[in-house]
C-alpha positions as CSV (number, residue, x, y, z in Angstrom):
1,M,75.3,-165.0,-30.5
2,G,78.7,-163.6,-31.6
3,T,78.8,-161.3,-34.5
4,E,82.7,-160.9,-34.4
5,R,84.5,-161.5,-37.7
6,K,86.9,-164.5,-37.7
7,N,89.3,-164.3,-40.6
8,L,89.8,-167.7,-42.4
9,A,92.0,-166.7,-45.2
10,E,93.6,-163.4,-46.7
11,N,94.8,-162.4,-49.9
12,R,97.7,-160.1,-48.8
13,K,99.2,-160.0,-52.3
14,A,96.0,-158.2,-53.7
15,R,96.9,-155.1,-51.5
16,H,100.4,-155.2,-53.0
17,D,99.3,-155.7,-56.7
18,Y,96.1,-153.5,-56.8
19,F,94.7,-150.1,-55.8
20,I,91.7,-150.9,-53.7
21,E,88.8,-148.6,-54.7
22,E,85.9,-150.2,-52.8
23,T,85.0,-153.4,-50.8
24,Y,81.9,-155.4,-50.8
25,E,80.7,-158.3,-48.6
26,A,79.3,-161.4,-50.6
27,G,78.1,-164.8,-49.4
28,I,79.6,-167.8,-51.1
29,E,78.0,-170.9,-52.3
30,L,79.8,-173.8,-51.0
31,F,79.2,-177.6,-50.4
32,G,79.3,-179.0,-46.9
33,T,82.9,-180.7,-47.0
34,E,84.1,-177.1,-48.5
35,V,82.7,-175.3,-45.7
36,K,84.5,-177.6,-43.1
37,S,87.7,-177.3,-45.0
38,V,87.5,-173.5,-45.0
39,K,86.6,-173.3,-41.3
40,L,89.8,-175.3,-40.7
41,G,91.7,-172.6,-42.5
42,K,92.4,-174.8,-45.7
43,A,91.5,-172.0,-48.3
44,N,93.9,-170.1,-50.5
45,L,93.0,-166.8,-52.2
46,K,96.3,-166.2,-54.0
47,D,95.8,-165.4,-57.7
48,S,92.0,-165.7,-57.4
49,Y,89.7,-163.3,-59.2
50,A,86.1,-162.8,-59.8
51,E,84.1,-162.3,-63.1
52,I,80.6,-161.4,-63.8
53,K,78.6,-163.8,-66.1
54,N,74.9,-163.7,-66.9
55,N,74.4,-161.2,-64.0
56,E,76.0,-163.7,-61.5
57,I,79.5,-163.3,-59.8
58,Y,81.8,-166.3,-59.9
59,V,85.3,-166.6,-58.2
60,Y,88.0,-168.4,-60.1
61,N,91.3,-170.0,-58.9
62,M,90.2,-170.0,-55.2
63,H,91.7,-173.1,-53.9
64,I,89.9,-175.0,-51.1
65,S,91.8,-178.1,-50.1
66,P,89.6,-181.3,-49.9
67,Y,88.4,-182.1,-46.5
68,E,90.2,-185.0,-45.2
69,K,87.2,-187.0,-44.0
70,G,85.1,-186.1,-47.0
71,N,85.9,-188.9,-49.3
72,I,83.4,-189.2,-52.1
73,F,81.8,-185.8,-51.2
74,N,84.9,-183.7,-51.9
75,R,84.6,-181.5,-54.9
76,D,87.4,-180.1,-57.3
77,P,89.5,-177.8,-55.2
78,L,89.6,-175.1,-57.9
79,R,86.0,-175.2,-59.1
80,P,84.4,-171.8,-59.8
81,K,82.4,-170.7,-56.7
82,K,79.3,-168.6,-57.0
83,L,79.1,-165.4,-55.0
84,L,75.9,-164.2,-53.6
85,M,75.0,-160.5,-53.8
86,H,72.0,-158.3,-54.5
87,K,71.3,-157.7,-58.2
88,S,71.7,-153.9,-58.0
89,E,75.2,-154.4,-56.6
90,I,76.1,-156.8,-59.2
91,R,74.8,-154.2,-62.0
92,R,76.9,-151.5,-60.3
93,L,80.0,-153.6,-60.2
94,S,79.3,-154.7,-63.8
95,G,79.4,-151.1,-64.9
96,Y,83.0,-150.6,-63.2
97,V,84.4,-153.7,-64.5
98,S,83.4,-153.1,-68.0
99,Q,85.7,-149.9,-67.7
100,K,89.3,-150.4,-68.7
101,G,91.6,-151.5,-65.8
102,Y,89.1,-152.4,-63.2
103,T,88.7,-155.9,-61.9
104,L,87.2,-157.7,-59.0
105,V,89.5,-159.4,-56.5
106,P,88.7,-161.3,-53.3
107,I,90.8,-160.0,-50.5
108,A,89.5,-162.0,-47.5
109,L,87.4,-165.0,-46.5
110,Y,85.8,-164.8,-43.1
111,Q,83.1,-166.2,-40.9
112,I,80.4,-164.2,-39.2
113,R,77.6,-165.6,-37.4
114,G,78.5,-169.2,-38.7
115,L,78.3,-168.0,-42.3
116,V,81.4,-167.9,-44.6
117,K,81.7,-164.5,-46.4
118,V,84.0,-163.1,-49.1
119,E,85.3,-159.7,-49.0
120,L,85.3,-158.6,-52.6
121,A,87.3,-155.6,-53.7
122,L,86.9,-153.5,-56.8
123,A,90.5,-152.9,-57.8
124,K,92.7,-151.2,-60.2
125,G,96.1,-152.8,-61.3
126,K,99.3,-151.0,-60.1
127,K,102.2,-150.5,-62.4
128,L,105.7,-151.5,-61.2
129,Y,106.6,-147.8,-60.4
130,D,103.5,-147.5,-58.2
131,K,104.6,-150.6,-56.3
132,R,108.2,-149.1,-55.8
133,E,106.7,-145.9,-54.6
134,D,104.6,-147.7,-52.0
135,I,107.7,-149.7,-50.8
136,A,109.6,-146.4,-50.5
137,K,106.9,-144.7,-48.5
138,R,106.7,-147.8,-46.2
139,D,110.5,-147.6,-45.6
140,A,110.4,-143.9,-45.0
141,Q,107.6,-144.2,-42.4
142,R,109.6,-147.1,-40.7
143,E,112.7,-144.7,-40.5
144,V,110.5,-142.0,-39.0
145,E,109.2,-144.3,-36.4
146,K,112.6,-145.7,-35.6
147,H,114.0,-142.1,-35.2
148,F,111.1,-141.2,-32.9
149,K,111.5,-144.2,-30.8
150,E,115.1,-143.5,-30.2
151,I,114.4,-139.9,-29.2
152,Y,111.8,-140.7,-26.7
153,R,113.8,-143.6,-24.9
């Protein structure tokens, strides 16, 4: 029985727009045709976010394309999807999210042992100057690697 993680969708923009403080693994409540569509890689996490309501976590704006052979069983692609986590984890996250600046962002959708899971990040928004600083660091690192590559040829 394979326990390796198979990535189905990734939210790369989230790592650019937010400082990732902590990550959590959560199950996701999906219907059959949604699971089939996700396993075919037809999910999009861009602009998605999570909110806590009545001690339950829901993901909004996660687009799952309708399954081609699903006809009447297909659901609304943008419907809110419930995440499955322990109550203690939800309470802890609720405490963080109530603080100014923190939000919950899904950063990956993956399959492990046949189950679809969401990697949920507790994140704090970046300002424009933070993004520029990250880009400058990345460029500097590339220059250093390029320089060492030329030296050791």
